[in-house]
PDB file of N, CA, C and O in Angstrom:
ATOM      1  N   UNK A   1       0.838  -1.192   0.000  1.00  0.00           N
ATOM      2  CA  UNK A   1       0.000   0.000   0.000  1.00  0.00           C
ATOM      3  C   UNK A   1       0.880   1.252   0.000  1.00  0.00           C
ATOM      4  O   UNK A   1       1.927   1.302   0.646  1.00  0.00           O
ATOM      5  N   UNK A   2       0.430   2.240  -0.731  1.00  0.00           N
ATOM      6  CA  UNK A   2       1.177   3.509  -0.815  1.00  0.00           C
ATOM      7  C   UNK A   2       1.230   4.193   0.545  1.00  0.00           C
ATOM      8  O   UNK A   2       0.292   4.112   1.338  1.00  0.00           O
ATOM      9  N   UNK A   3       2.335   4.863   0.793  1.00  0.00           N
ATOM     10  CA  UNK A   3       2.517   5.666   2.011  1.00  0.00           C
ATOM     11  C   UNK A   3       3.115   6.995   1.577  1.00  0.00           C
ATOM     12  O   UNK A   3       3.831   7.068   0.578  1.00  0.00           O
ATOM     13  N   UNK A   4       2.820   8.036   2.330  1.00  0.00           N
ATOM     14  CA  UNK A   4       3.408   9.337   2.057  1.00  0.00           C
ATOM     15  C   UNK A   4       3.706  10.032   3.372  1.00  0.00           C
ATOM     16  O   UNK A   4       3.075   9.761   4.393  1.00  0.00           O
ATOM     17  N   UNK A   5       4.670  10.926   3.330  1.00  0.00           N
ATOM     18  CA  UNK A   5       4.960  11.821   4.446  1.00  0.00           C
ATOM     19  C   UNK A   5       4.818  13.230   3.903  1.00  0.00           C
ATOM     20  O   UNK A   5       5.239  13.529   2.785  1.00  0.00           O
ATOM     21  N   UNK A   6       4.221  14.087   4.709  1.00  0.00           N
ATOM     22  CA  UNK A   6       4.011  15.456   4.255  1.00  0.00           C
ATOM     23  C   UNK A   6       3.986  16.395   5.454  1.00  0.00           C
ATOM     24  O   UNK A   6       3.868  15.983   6.607  1.00  0.00           O
ATOM     25  N   UNK A   7       4.103  17.668   5.124  1.00  0.00           N
ATOM     26  CA  UNK A   7       3.886  18.700   6.124  1.00  0.00           C
ATOM     27  C   UNK A   7       2.959  19.733   5.504  1.00  0.00           C
ATOM     28  O   UNK A   7       2.880  19.865   4.283  1.00  0.00           O
ATOM     29  N   UNK A   8       2.257  20.462   6.365  1.00  0.00           N
ATOM     30  CA  UNK A   8       1.289  21.417   5.828  1.00  0.00           C
ATOM     31  C   UNK A   8       1.169  22.630   6.729  1.00  0.00           C
ATOM     32  O   UNK A   8       1.599  22.639   7.882  1.00  0.00           O
ATOM     33  N   UNK A   9       0.563  23.650   6.147  1.00  0.00           N
ATOM     34  CA  UNK A   9       0.221  24.878   6.855  1.00  0.00           C
ATOM     35  C   UNK A   9      -1.261  25.094   6.614  1.00  0.00           C
ATOM     36  O   UNK A   9      -1.714  25.078   5.470  1.00  0.00           O
ATOM     37  N   UNK A  10      -2.018  25.295   7.678  1.00  0.00           N
ATOM     38  CA  UNK A  10      -3.459  25.504   7.584  1.00  0.00           C
ATOM     39  C   UNK A  10      -3.792  26.921   8.023  1.00  0.00           C
ATOM     40  O   UNK A  10      -3.433  27.348   9.121  1.00  0.00           O
ATOM     41  N   UNK A  11      -4.492  27.650   7.140  1.00  0.00           N
ATOM     42  CA  UNK A  11      -4.944  29.012   7.450  1.00  0.00           C
ATOM     43  C   UNK A  11      -6.404  29.158   7.036  1.00  0.00           C
ATOM     44  O   UNK A  11      -6.965  28.279   6.382  1.00  0.00           O
ATOM     45  N   UNK A  12      -7.017  30.287   7.429  1.00  0.00           N
ATOM     46  CA  UNK A  12      -8.446  30.491   7.193  1.00  0.00           C
ATOM     47  C   UNK A  12      -8.788  31.046   5.826  1.00  0.00           C
ATOM     48  O   UNK A  12      -9.907  30.847   5.352  1.00  0.00           O
ATOM     49  N   UNK A  13      -7.852  31.742   5.169  1.00  0.00           N
ATOM     50  CA  UNK A  13      -8.206  32.397   3.911  1.00  0.00           C
ATOM     51  C   UNK A  13      -7.265  32.005   2.779  1.00  0.00           C
ATOM     52  O   UNK A  13      -6.090  31.709   2.994  1.00  0.00           O
ATOM     53  N   UNK A  14      -7.811  32.012   1.573  1.00  0.00           N
ATOM     54  CA  UNK A  14      -7.014  31.730   0.393  1.00  0.00           C
ATOM     55  C   UNK A  14      -5.944  32.810   0.198  1.00  0.00           C
ATOM     56  O   UNK A  14      -4.827  32.519  -0.230  1.00  0.00           O
ATOM     57  N   UNK A  15      -6.303  34.064   0.520  1.00  0.00           N
ATOM     58  CA  UNK A  15      -5.353  35.165   0.372  1.00  0.00           C
ATOM     59  C   UNK A  15      -4.125  34.957   1.256  1.00  0.00           C
ATOM     60  O   UNK A  15      -2.994  35.126   0.801  1.00  0.00           O
ATOM     61  N   UNK A  16      -4.346  34.591   2.517  1.00  0.00           N
ATOM     62  CA  UNK A  16      -3.219  34.350   3.429  1.00  0.00           C
ATOM     63  C   UNK A  16      -2.397  33.169   2.940  1.00  0.00           C
ATOM     64  O   UNK A  16      -1.168  33.193   3.010  1.00  0.00           O
ATOM     65  N   UNK A  17      -3.061  32.147   2.451  1.00  0.00           N
ATOM     66  CA  UNK A  17      -2.380  30.960   1.943  1.00  0.00           C
ATOM     67  C   UNK A  17      -1.452  31.333   0.781  1.00  0.00           C
ATOM     68  O   UNK A  17      -0.299  30.905   0.739  1.00  0.00           O
ATOM     69  N   UNK A  18      -1.961  32.128  -0.153  1.00  0.00           N
ATOM     70  CA  UNK A  18      -1.155  32.560  -1.297  1.00  0.00           C
ATOM     71  C   UNK A  18       0.018  33.428  -0.865  1.00  0.00           C
ATOM     72  O   UNK A  18       1.114  33.317  -1.414  1.00  0.00           O
ATOM     73  N   UNK A  19      -0.211  34.291   0.116  1.00  0.00           N
ATOM     74  CA  UNK A  19       0.845  35.160   0.621  1.00  0.00           C
ATOM     75  C   UNK A  19       1.965  34.343   1.266  1.00  0.00           C
ATOM     76  O   UNK A  19       3.145  34.611   1.038  1.00  0.00           O
ATOM     77  N   UNK A  20       1.590  33.344   2.073  1.00  0.00           N
ATOM     78  CA  UNK A  20       2.590  32.496   2.734  1.00  0.00           C
ATOM     79  C   UNK A  20       3.338  31.645   1.712  1.00  0.00           C
ATOM     80  O   UNK A  20       4.538  31.410   1.856  1.00  0.00           O
ATOM     81  N   UNK A  21       2.632  31.183   0.683  1.00  0.00           N
ATOM     82  CA  UNK A  21       3.281  30.398  -0.367  1.00  0.00           C
ATOM     83  C   UNK A  21       4.367  31.243  -1.046  1.00  0.00           C
ATOM     84  O   UNK A  21       5.463  30.758  -1.328  1.00  0.00           O
ATOM     85  N   UNK A  22       4.046  32.496  -1.297  1.00  0.00           N
ATOM     86  CA  UNK A  22       5.013  33.399  -1.928  1.00  0.00           C
ATOM     87  C   UNK A  22       6.241  33.583  -1.034  1.00  0.00           C
ATOM     88  O   UNK A  22       7.372  33.579  -1.520  1.00  0.00           O
ATOM     89  N   UNK A  23       6.016  33.745   0.267  1.00  0.00           N
ATOM     90  CA  UNK A  23       7.138  33.892   1.208  1.00  0.00           C
ATOM     91  C   UNK A  23       8.052  32.669   1.164  1.00  0.00           C
ATOM     92  O   UNK A  23       9.275  32.807   1.158  1.00  0.00           O
ATOM     93  N   UNK A  24       7.463  31.477   1.134  1.00  0.00           N
ATOM     94  CA  UNK A  24       8.251  30.236   1.091  1.00  0.00           C
ATOM     95  C   UNK A  24       9.003  30.144  -0.234  1.00  0.00           C
ATOM     96  O   UNK A  24      10.180  29.785  -0.261  1.00  0.00           O
ATOM     97  N   UNK A  25       8.329  30.467  -1.317  1.00  0.00           N
ATOM     98  CA  UNK A  25       8.993  30.425  -2.627  1.00  0.00           C
ATOM     99  C   UNK A  25      10.126  31.451  -2.724  1.00  0.00           C
ATOM    100  O   UNK A  25      11.060  31.283  -3.507  1.00  0.00           O
ATOM    101  N   UNK A  26      10.031  32.508  -1.924  1.00  0.00           N
ATOM    102  CA  UNK A  26      11.088  33.533  -1.893  1.00  0.00           C
ATOM    103  C   UNK A  26      12.193  33.192  -0.888  1.00  0.00           C
ATOM    104  O   UNK A  26      13.079  34.011  -0.643  1.00  0.00           O
ATOM    105  N   UNK A  27      12.145  31.975  -0.298  1.00  0.00           N
ATOM    106  CA  UNK A  27      13.246  31.528   0.543  1.00  0.00           C
ATOM    107  C   UNK A  27      12.962  31.360   2.020  1.00  0.00           C
ATOM    108  O   UNK A  27      13.834  30.912   2.764  1.00  0.00           O
ATOM    109  N   UNK A  28      11.760  31.709   2.465  1.00  0.00           N
ATOM    110  CA  UNK A  28      11.434  31.507   3.873  1.00  0.00           C
ATOM    111  C   UNK A  28      11.268  30.018   4.176  1.00  0.00           C
ATOM    112  O   UNK A  28      10.772  29.270   3.333  1.00  0.00           O
ATOM    113  N   UNK A  29      11.670  29.587   5.349  1.00  0.00           N
ATOM    114  CA  UNK A  29      11.616  28.178   5.738  1.00  0.00           C
ATOM    115  C   UNK A  29      10.176  27.726   5.986  1.00  0.00           C
ATOM    116  O   UNK A  29       9.445  28.354   6.753  1.00  0.00           O
ATOM    117  N   UNK A  30       9.774  26.635   5.333  1.00  0.00           N
ATOM    118  CA  UNK A  30       8.413  26.100   5.465  1.00  0.00           C
ATOM    119  C   UNK A  30       8.065  25.861   6.936  1.00  0.00           C
ATOM    120  O   UNK A  30       6.996  26.264   7.396  1.00  0.00           O
ATOM    121  N   UNK A  31       8.958  25.212   7.665  1.00  0.00           N
ATOM    122  CA  UNK A  31       8.680  24.869   9.063  1.00  0.00           C
ATOM    123  C   UNK A  31       8.484  26.117   9.920  1.00  0.00           C
ATOM    124  O   UNK A  31       7.622  26.135  10.799  1.00  0.00           O
ATOM    125  N   UNK A  32       9.270  27.149   9.675  1.00  0.00           N
ATOM    126  CA  UNK A  32       9.128  28.391  10.448  1.00  0.00           C
ATOM    127  C   UNK A  32       7.793  29.064  10.146  1.00  0.00           C
ATOM    128  O   UNK A  32       7.132  29.572  11.052  1.00  0.00           O
ATOM    129  N   UNK A  33       7.400  29.067   8.881  1.00  0.00           N
ATOM    130  CA  UNK A  33       6.111  29.653   8.503  1.00  0.00           C
ATOM    131  C   UNK A  33       4.977  28.865   9.165  1.00  0.00           C
ATOM    132  O   UNK A  33       4.014  29.454   9.657  1.00  0.00           O
ATOM    133  N   UNK A  34       5.093  27.538   9.178  1.00  0.00           N
ATOM    134  CA  UNK A  34       4.079  26.692   9.818  1.00  0.00           C
ATOM    135  C   UNK A  34       3.977  27.001  11.310  1.00  0.00           C
ATOM    136  O   UNK A  34       2.875  27.128  11.844  1.00  0.00           O
ATOM    137  N   UNK A  35       5.117  27.124  11.982  1.00  0.00           N
ATOM    138  CA  UNK A  35       5.118  27.414  13.422  1.00  0.00           C
ATOM    139  C   UNK A  35       4.444  28.752  13.718  1.00  0.00           C
ATOM    140  O   UNK A  35       3.738  28.890  14.717  1.00  0.00           O
ATOM    141  N   UNK A  36       4.663  29.724  12.857  1.00  0.00           N
ATOM    142  CA  UNK A  36       4.113  31.066  13.072  1.00  0.00           C
ATOM    143  C   UNK A  36       2.649  31.194  12.686  1.00  0.00           C
ATOM    144  O   UNK A  36       1.904  31.913  13.352  1.00  0.00           O
ATOM    145  N   UNK A  37       2.216  30.517  11.629  1.00  0.00           N
ATOM    146  CA  UNK A  37       0.912  30.819  11.045  1.00  0.00           C
ATOM    147  C   UNK A  37      -0.111  29.694  11.032  1.00  0.00           C
ATOM    148  O   UNK A  37      -1.307  29.973  10.952  1.00  0.00           O
ATOM    149  N   UNK A  38       0.306  28.432  11.107  1.00  0.00           N
ATOM    150  CA  UNK A  38      -0.647  27.331  10.947  1.00  0.00           C
ATOM    151  C   UNK A  38      -1.589  27.234  12.143  1.00  0.00           C
ATOM    152  O   UNK A  38      -1.164  27.308  13.296  1.00  0.00           O
ATOM    153  N   UNK A  39      -2.884  27.066  11.841  1.00  0.00           N
ATOM    154  CA  UNK A  39      -3.864  26.893  12.914  1.00  0.00           C
ATOM    155  C   UNK A  39      -4.013  25.424  13.309  1.00  0.00           C
ATOM    156  O   UNK A  39      -4.770  25.106  14.226  1.00  0.00           O
ATOM    157  N   UNK A  40      -3.303  24.533  12.631  1.00  0.00           N
ATOM    158  CA  UNK A  40      -3.323  23.109  12.971  1.00  0.00           C
ATOM    159  C   UNK A  40      -2.314  22.843  14.091  1.00  0.00           C
ATOM    160  O   UNK A  40      -1.244  23.451  14.100  1.00  0.00           O
ATOM    161  N   UNK A  41      -2.631  21.950  15.034  1.00  0.00           N
ATOM    162  CA  UNK A  41      -1.662  21.617  16.082  1.00  0.00           C
ATOM    163  C   UNK A  41      -0.312  21.140  15.529  1.00  0.00           C
ATOM    164  O   UNK A  41       0.708  21.273  16.204  1.00  0.00           O
ATOM    165  N   UNK A  42      -0.295  20.588  14.310  1.00  0.00           N
ATOM    166  CA  UNK A  42       0.965  20.136  13.712  1.00  0.00           C
ATOM    167  C   UNK A  42       1.914  21.302  13.448  1.00  0.00           C
ATOM    168  O   UNK A  42       3.110  21.093  13.244  1.00  0.00           O
ATOM    169  N   UNK A  43       1.400  22.504  13.450  1.00  0.00           N
ATOM    170  CA  UNK A  43       2.236  23.684  13.232  1.00  0.00           C
ATOM    171  C   UNK A  43       3.391  23.759  14.212  1.00  0.00           C
ATOM    172  O   UNK A  43       4.471  24.243  13.872  1.00  0.00           O
ATOM    173  N   UNK A  44       3.167  23.282  15.427  1.00  0.00           N
ATOM    174  CA  UNK A  44       4.230  23.308  16.443  1.00  0.00           C
ATOM    175  C   UNK A  44       5.427  22.453  16.042  1.00  0.00           C
ATOM    176  O   UNK A  44       6.548  22.706  16.483  1.00  0.00           O
ATOM    177  N   UNK A  45       5.191  21.433  15.201  1.00  0.00           N
ATOM    178  CA  UNK A  45       6.262  20.574  14.688  1.00  0.00           C
ATOM    179  C   UNK A  45       6.630  20.976  13.255  1.00  0.00           C
ATOM    180  O   UNK A  45       7.085  20.142  12.473  1.00  0.00           O
ATOM    181  N   UNK A  46       6.437  22.234  12.921  1.00  0.00           N
ATOM    182  CA  UNK A  46       6.753  22.700  11.580  1.00  0.00           C
ATOM    183  C   UNK A  46       5.797  22.184  10.519  1.00  0.00           C
ATOM    184  O   UNK A  46       6.127  22.161   9.334  1.00  0.00           O
ATOM    185  N   UNK A  47       4.612  21.771  10.947  1.00  0.00           N
ATOM    186  CA  UNK A  47       3.594  21.279  10.021  1.00  0.00           C
ATOM    187  C   UNK A  47       3.711  19.806   9.691  1.00  0.00           C
ATOM    188  O   UNK A  47       2.959  19.301   8.857  1.00  0.00           O
ATOM    189  N   UNK A  48       4.641  19.102  10.328  1.00  0.00           N
ATOM    190  CA  UNK A  48       4.895  17.690  10.011  1.00  0.00           C
ATOM    191  C   UNK A  48       3.705  16.820  10.379  1.00  0.00           C
ATOM    192  O   UNK A  48       3.242  16.830  11.520  1.00  0.00           O
ATOM    193  N   UNK A  49       3.216  16.068   9.401  1.00  0.00           N
ATOM    194  CA  UNK A  49       2.088  15.155   9.614  1.00  0.00           C
ATOM    195  C   UNK A  49       2.526  13.706   9.740  1.00  0.00           C
ATOM    196  O   UNK A  49       1.697  12.824   9.966  1.00  0.00           O
ATOM    197  N   UNK A  50       3.815  13.454   9.595  1.00  0.00           N
ATOM    198  CA  UNK A  50       4.305  12.085   9.664  1.00  0.00           C
ATOM    199  C   UNK A  50       3.924  11.301   8.424  1.00  0.00           C
ATOM    200  O   UNK A  50       3.697  11.874   7.358  1.00  0.00           O
ATOM    201  N   UNK A  51       3.856   9.983   8.572  1.00  0.00           N
ATOM    202  CA  UNK A  51       3.582   9.076   7.456  1.00  0.00           C
ATOM    203  C   UNK A  51       2.137   8.592   7.534  1.00  0.00           C
ATOM    204  O   UNK A  51       1.626   8.313   8.619  1.00  0.00           O
ATOM    205  N   UNK A  52       1.487   8.494   6.381  1.00  0.00           N
ATOM    206  CA  UNK A  52       0.094   8.056   6.348  1.00  0.00           C
ATOM    207  C   UNK A  52      -0.222   7.414   5.001  1.00  0.00           C
ATOM    208  O   UNK A  52       0.515   7.578   4.029  1.00  0.00           O
ATOM    209  N   UNK A  53      -1.318   6.689   4.966  1.00  0.00           N
ATOM    210  CA  UNK A  53      -1.741   6.010   3.743  1.00  0.00           C
ATOM    211  C   UNK A  53      -2.962   6.682   3.129  1.00  0.00           C
ATOM    212  O   UNK A  53      -3.561   7.566   3.741  1.00  0.00           O
ATOM    213  N   UNK A  54      -3.331   6.266   1.921  1.00  0.00           N
ATOM    214  CA  UNK A  54      -4.523   6.810   1.267  1.00  0.00           C
ATOM    215  C   UNK A  54      -5.761   6.618   2.144  1.00  0.00           C
ATOM    216  O   UNK A  54      -5.940   5.573   2.769  1.00  0.00           O
ATOM    217  N   UNK A  55      -6.602   7.638   2.178  1.00  0.00           N
ATOM    218  CA  UNK A  55      -7.834   7.561   2.952  1.00  0.00           C
ATOM    219  C   UNK A  55      -7.709   8.012   4.390  1.00  0.00           C
ATOM    220  O   UNK A  55      -8.719   8.136   5.082  1.00  0.00           O
ATOM    221  N   UNK A  56      -6.492   8.263   4.861  1.00  0.00           N
ATOM    222  CA  UNK A  56      -6.318   8.704   6.243  1.00  0.00           C
ATOM    223  C   UNK A  56      -6.486  10.211   6.388  1.00  0.00           C
ATOM    224  O   UNK A  56      -6.676  10.716   7.495  1.00  0.00           O
ATOM    225  N   UNK A  57      -6.416  10.924   5.274  1.00  0.00           N
ATOM    226  CA  UNK A  57      -6.629  12.369   5.266  1.00  0.00           C
ATOM    227  C   UNK A  57      -7.866  12.656   4.408  1.00  0.00           C
ATOM    228  O   UNK A  57      -8.377  11.765   3.730  1.00  0.00           O
ATOM    229  N   UNK A  58      -8.341  13.898   4.443  1.00  0.00           N
ATOM    230  CA  UNK A  58      -9.506  14.249   3.633  1.00  0.00           C
ATOM    231  C   UNK A  58      -9.173  14.072   2.148  1.00  0.00           C
ATOM    232  O   UNK A  58      -8.009  14.183   1.764  1.00  0.00           O
ATOM    233  N   UNK A  59     -10.187  13.797   1.301  1.00  0.00           N
ATOM    234  CA  UNK A  59      -9.936  13.489  -0.117  1.00  0.00           C
ATOM    235  C   UNK A  59      -9.135  14.548  -0.870  1.00  0.00           C
ATOM    236  O   UNK A  59      -8.277  14.207  -1.684  1.00  0.00           O
ATOM    237  N   UNK A  60      -9.403  15.836  -0.608  1.00  0.00           N
ATOM    238  CA  UNK A  60      -8.689  16.896  -1.317  1.00  0.00           C
ATOM    239  C   UNK A  60      -7.189  16.839  -1.012  1.00  0.00           C
ATOM    240  O   UNK A  60      -6.355  17.114  -1.875  1.00  0.00           O
ATOM    241  N   UNK A  61      -6.872  16.483   0.206  1.00  0.00           N
ATOM    242  CA  UNK A  61      -5.498  16.364   0.684  1.00  0.00           C
ATOM    243  C   UNK A  61      -4.826  15.158   0.025  1.00  0.00           C
ATOM    244  O   UNK A  61      -3.722  15.261  -0.510  1.00  0.00           O
ATOM    245  N   UNK A  62      -5.510  14.017   0.075  1.00  0.00           N
ATOM    246  CA  UNK A  62      -4.999  12.773  -0.517  1.00  0.00           C
ATOM    247  C   UNK A  62      -4.655  12.949  -1.988  1.00  0.00           C
ATOM    248  O   UNK A  62      -3.610  12.493  -2.454  1.00  0.00           O
ATOM    249  N   UNK A  63      -5.554  13.622  -2.718  1.00  0.00           N
ATOM    250  CA  UNK A  63      -5.370  13.792  -4.157  1.00  0.00           C
ATOM    251  C   UNK A  63      -4.020  14.454  -4.448  1.00  0.00           C
ATOM    252  O   UNK A  63      -3.297  14.026  -5.348  1.00  0.00           O
ATOM    253  N   UNK A  64      -3.687  15.483  -3.695  1.00  0.00           N
ATOM    254  CA  UNK A  64      -2.424  16.202  -3.911  1.00  0.00           C
ATOM    255  C   UNK A  64      -1.241  15.371  -3.411  1.00  0.00           C
ATOM    256  O   UNK A  64      -0.237  15.235  -4.111  1.00  0.00           O
ATOM    257  N   UNK A  65      -1.355  14.822  -2.216  1.00  0.00           N
ATOM    258  CA  UNK A  65      -0.236  14.115  -1.592  1.00  0.00           C
ATOM    259  C   UNK A  65       0.170  12.871  -2.383  1.00  0.00           C
ATOM    260  O   UNK A  65       1.354  12.543  -2.452  1.00  0.00           O
ATOM    261  N   UNK A  66      -0.798  12.179  -2.978  1.00  0.00           N
ATOM    262  CA  UNK A  66      -0.468  10.941  -3.683  1.00  0.00           C
ATOM    263  C   UNK A  66      -0.287  11.124  -5.190  1.00  0.00           C
ATOM    264  O   UNK A  66      -0.141  10.144  -5.921  1.00  0.00           O
ATOM    265  N   UNK A  67      -0.295  12.385  -5.659  1.00  0.00           N
ATOM    266  CA  UNK A  67      -0.054  12.613  -7.082  1.00  0.00           C
ATOM    267  C   UNK A  67       0.909  13.768  -7.358  1.00  0.00           C
ATOM    268  O   UNK A  67       1.494  13.827  -8.440  1.00  0.00           O
ATOM    269  N   UNK A  68       1.084  14.675  -6.418  1.00  0.00           N
ATOM    270  CA  UNK A  68       1.915  15.851  -6.648  1.00  0.00           C
ATOM    271  C   UNK A  68       3.407  15.560  -6.583  1.00  0.00           C
ATOM    272  O   UNK A  68       3.833  14.508  -6.105  1.00  0.00           O
ATOM    273  N   UNK A  69       4.191  16.513  -7.073  1.00  0.00           N
ATOM    274  CA  UNK A  69       5.650  16.375  -7.048  1.00  0.00           C
ATOM    275  C   UNK A  69       6.181  16.505  -5.624  1.00  0.00           C
ATOM    276  O   UNK A  69       5.670  17.280  -4.816  1.00  0.00           O
ATOM    277  N   UNK A  70       7.217  15.725  -5.346  1.00  0.00           N
ATOM    278  CA  UNK A  70       7.868  15.776  -4.035  1.00  0.00           C
ATOM    279  C   UNK A  70       8.633  17.081  -3.859  1.00  0.00           C
ATOM    280  O   UNK A  70       9.111  17.678  -4.824  1.00  0.00           O
ATOM    281  N   UNK A  71       8.737  17.510  -2.597  1.00  0.00           N
ATOM    282  CA  UNK A  71       9.558  18.651  -2.184  1.00  0.00           C
ATOM    283  C   UNK A  71       9.197  19.943  -2.905  1.00  0.00           C
ATOM    284  O   UNK A  71      10.056  20.795  -3.133  1.00  0.00           O
ATOM    285  N   UNK A  72       7.928  20.085  -3.260  1.00  0.00           N
ATOM    286  CA  UNK A  72       7.414  21.334  -3.802  1.00  0.00           C
ATOM    287  C   UNK A  72       6.236  21.759  -2.949  1.00  0.00           C
ATOM    288  O   UNK A  72       5.548  20.921  -2.366  1.00  0.00           O
ATOM    289  N   UNK A  73       6.004  23.057  -2.875  1.00  0.00           N
ATOM    290  CA  UNK A  73       4.862  23.562  -2.115  1.00  0.00           C
ATOM    291  C   UNK A  73       3.640  23.577  -3.038  1.00  0.00           C
ATOM    292  O   UNK A  73       3.648  24.220  -4.088  1.00  0.00           O
ATOM    293  N   UNK A  74       2.596  22.862  -2.628  1.00  0.00           N
ATOM    294  CA  UNK A  74       1.349  22.769  -3.384  1.00  0.00           C
ATOM    295  C   UNK A  74       0.260  23.543  -2.641  1.00  0.00           C
ATOM    296  O   UNK A  74       0.236  23.573  -1.410  1.00  0.00           O
ATOM    297  N   UNK A  75      -0.614  24.151  -3.383  1.00  0.00           N
ATOM    298  CA  UNK A  75      -1.744  24.833  -2.759  1.00  0.00           C
ATOM    299  C   UNK A  75      -1.919  26.218  -3.321  1.00  0.00           C
ATOM    300  O   UNK A  75      -1.136  26.675  -4.154  1.00  0.00           O
ATOM    301  N   UNK A  76      -2.949  26.874  -2.860  1.00  0.00           N
ATOM    302  CA  UNK A  76      -3.848  26.494  -1.771  1.00  0.00           C
ATOM    303  C   UNK A  76      -4.731  25.282  -2.134  1.00  0.00           C
ATOM    304  O   UNK A  76      -5.204  25.144  -3.262  1.00  0.00           O
ATOM    305  N   UNK A  77      -4.926  24.428  -1.142  1.00  0.00           N
ATOM    306  CA  UNK A  77      -5.824  23.290  -1.252  1.00  0.00           C
ATOM    307  C   UNK A  77      -6.945  23.538  -0.245  1.00  0.00           C
ATOM    308  O   UNK A  77      -6.703  23.595   0.961  1.00  0.00           O
ATOM    309  N   UNK A  78      -8.168  23.685  -0.745  1.00  0.00           N
ATOM    310  CA  UNK A  78      -9.299  23.975   0.139  1.00  0.00           C
ATOM    311  C   UNK A  78      -9.917  22.686   0.652  1.00  0.00           C
ATOM    312  O   UNK A  78     -10.203  21.771  -0.121  1.00  0.00           O
ATOM    313  N   UNK A  79     -10.121  22.619   1.968  1.00  0.00           N
ATOM    314  CA  UNK A  79     -10.842  21.509   2.602  1.00  0.00           C
ATOM    315  C   UNK A  79     -11.861  22.115   3.567  1.00  0.00           C
ATOM    316  O   UNK A  79     -11.980  23.335   3.671  1.00  0.00           O
ATOM    317  N   UNK A  80     -12.584  21.262   4.260  1.00  0.00           N
ATOM    318  CA  UNK A  80     -13.555  21.772   5.224  1.00  0.00           C
ATOM    319  C   UNK A  80     -12.869  22.477   6.404  1.00  0.00           C
ATOM    320  O   UNK A  80     -13.528  23.181   7.170  1.00  0.00           O
ATOM    321  N   UNK A  81     -11.571  22.293   6.551  1.00  0.00           N
ATOM    322  CA  UNK A  81     -10.832  22.893   7.659  1.00  0.00           C
ATOM    323  C   UNK A  81     -10.297  24.277   7.329  1.00  0.00           C
ATOM    324  O   UNK A  81     -10.000  25.059   8.232  1.00  0.00           O
ATOM    325  N   UNK A  82     -10.170  24.590   6.035  1.00  0.00           N
ATOM    326  CA  UNK A  82      -9.607  25.863   5.610  1.00  0.00           C
ATOM    327  C   UNK A  82      -8.747  25.660   4.378  1.00  0.00           C
ATOM    328  O   UNK A  82      -9.034  24.811   3.534  1.00  0.00           O
ATOM    329  N   UNK A  83      -7.679  26.456   4.288  1.00  0.00           N
ATOM    330  CA  UNK A  83      -6.783  26.416   3.131  1.00  0.00           C
ATOM    331  C   UNK A  83      -5.415  25.905   3.550  1.00  0.00           C
ATOM    332  O   UNK A  83      -4.847  26.359   4.543  1.00  0.00           O
ATOM    333  N   UNK A  84      -4.897  24.963   2.791  1.00  0.00           N
ATOM    334  CA  UNK A  84      -3.632  24.318   3.127  1.00  0.00           C
ATOM    335  C   UNK A  84      -2.562  24.605   2.082  1.00  0.00           C
ATOM    336  O   UNK A  84      -2.835  24.716   0.887  1.00  0.00           O
ATOM    337  N   UNK A  85      -1.324  24.722   2.584  1.00  0.00           N
ATOM    338  CA  UNK A  85      -0.150  24.574   1.736  1.00  0.00           C
ATOM    339  C   UNK A  85       0.409  23.214   2.101  1.00  0.00           C
ATOM    340  O   UNK A  85       0.523  22.889   3.283  1.00  0.00           O
ATOM    341  N   UNK A  86       0.759  22.418   1.111  1.00  0.00           N
ATOM    342  CA  UNK A  86       1.261  21.063   1.347  1.00  0.00           C
ATOM    343  C   UNK A  86       2.642  20.899   0.752  1.00  0.00           C
ATOM    344  O   UNK A  86       2.928  21.399  -0.336  1.00  0.00           O
ATOM    345  N   UNK A  87       3.488  20.201   1.470  1.00  0.00           N
ATOM    346  CA  UNK A  87       4.774  19.801   0.926  1.00  0.00           C
ATOM    347  C   UNK A  87       4.926  18.311   1.160  1.00  0.00           C
ATOM    348  O   UNK A  87       4.954  17.857   2.304  1.00  0.00           O
ATOM    349  N   UNK A  88       5.024  17.548   0.082  1.00  0.00           N
ATOM    350  CA  UNK A  88       5.178  16.100   0.161  1.00  0.00           C
ATOM    351  C   UNK A  88       6.666  15.823   0.330  1.00  0.00           C
ATOM    352  O   UNK A  88       7.464  16.155  -0.546  1.00  0.00           O
ATOM    353  N   UNK A  89       7.039  15.224   1.442  1.00  0.00           N
ATOM    354  CA  UNK A  89       8.452  15.002   1.727  1.00  0.00           C
ATOM    355  C   UNK A  89       8.915  13.609   1.356  1.00  0.00           C
ATOM    356  O   UNK A  89      10.114  13.385   1.188  1.00  0.00           O
ATOM    357  N   UNK A  90       7.974  12.647   1.222  1.00  0.00           N
ATOM    358  CA  UNK A  90       8.343  11.291   0.855  1.00  0.00           C
ATOM    359  C   UNK A  90       7.100  10.546   0.387  1.00  0.00           C
ATOM    360  O   UNK A  90       5.993  10.828   0.845  1.00  0.00           O
ATOM    361  N   UNK A  91       7.281   9.600  -0.522  1.00  0.00           N
ATOM    362  CA  UNK A  91       6.154   8.772  -0.978  1.00  0.00           C
ATOM    363  C   UNK A  91       6.708   7.457  -1.482  1.00  0.00           C
ATOM    364  O   UNK A  91       7.722   7.421  -2.179  1.00  0.00           O
ATOM    365  N   UNK A  92       6.032   6.373  -1.123  1.00  0.00           N
ATOM    366  CA  UNK A  92       6.477   5.063  -1.600  1.00  0.00           C
ATOM    367  C   UNK A  92       5.283   4.210  -1.988  1.00  0.00           C
ATOM    368  O   UNK A  92       5.453   3.068  -2.415  1.00  0.00           O
TER     369      UNK A  92
END
């Protein structure tokens, strides 16, 4: 079964999500941005979600994590929780 590791940043608005994505693309550290801005408890660990399989996250999240390019920032991804930036760190 497929497994992936990812980290994410969760915010309330698409505008904030896009702004944070730009900061990361301009060289800001993903983990530091997550610690400062993510409303998810994982933010304290730099947004690290650990390893998980298909179906363990919401469908919108799974779609990106199991198909997107590794080590790139994806998003905004809208879910019922808000807007996410995702970085897939590993997939097998």
